[in-house]
N, C-alpha and C positions, 0 to 999 in steps of 0.2 A: 517821104520826109517825116521825121519824127516831130510831133508837136510837144516840145519840152514843157511849155506852160500847162498843157493838159495833163501831162504826167505829174508835174509838181502839184497841181490841184488834186488829182486823184489820190496821191499818196501823202498829202499834207506836208510837202517839202516847201519850206519858206527860204527865200534868199535869191539873190541875183549875182551870180559870178560865173566867169568862164569855167572855173574848176568844177562847180556843181553841175553845170550843163554838160561838161565833158564826161563826168562820172555817170550821168544819166544816159548819155550816148553809148558809153561803154557797156552799161548794164543791158541796154537794148540789143547791142551787138552780140553780147554773150548769150542772151536769151535764145538766139537763133542757133546755138551750138548745143552739143551734148557734153560740154566740159563741166568738170567739178569746179566750184568756185569757193574761195575762202575770202570773206570780207573781214578786214582788220581796220582798226583805228581807235582813237581815244574814246573814252567813255563819254556818252552824251552827244556825239556828233551826228547821230541819225543813221547808223549802220543798218538798222533793222529795216529801213525802207528799200534798200537796194536788192537784197535777196527776194523780196516780195515783187519788185519790178521784174526781176529776171524770171521768177516762177510764173507770174501772171502773163508775161509776154512770150513764153516759150510754147512751141507747138505741142510738145509732149508733156512737159512738166505741169502745165496748168490743169491737166486732168487728174493729177495725182495729189495726194494730201501734202500740204505744206506744213512743215514742222520746224519751228525756230528753236535753236539750241544756244544757250548762253554758255560758251565754253569756259568763261571765267568763273562760273558757278560750280563747275565740276571739280571735286577734290582730286588731288594727285593720287 
């Protein structure tokens, strides 16, 4: 069983809603796979936390370097 509160504390996620809890559960499920993941959403909603959750909870990814890329900052 995933301790949602522990994950929220570790990654600085504040809030209590079924949507945020579901997003954390999905991130943990994805971490167990070798899938490529694209995180999208409005500016300022905390998207940067979820790739980190996926990376840190993955069996293989966690041993590799984590690099965050702001796609919005890349010129056409």
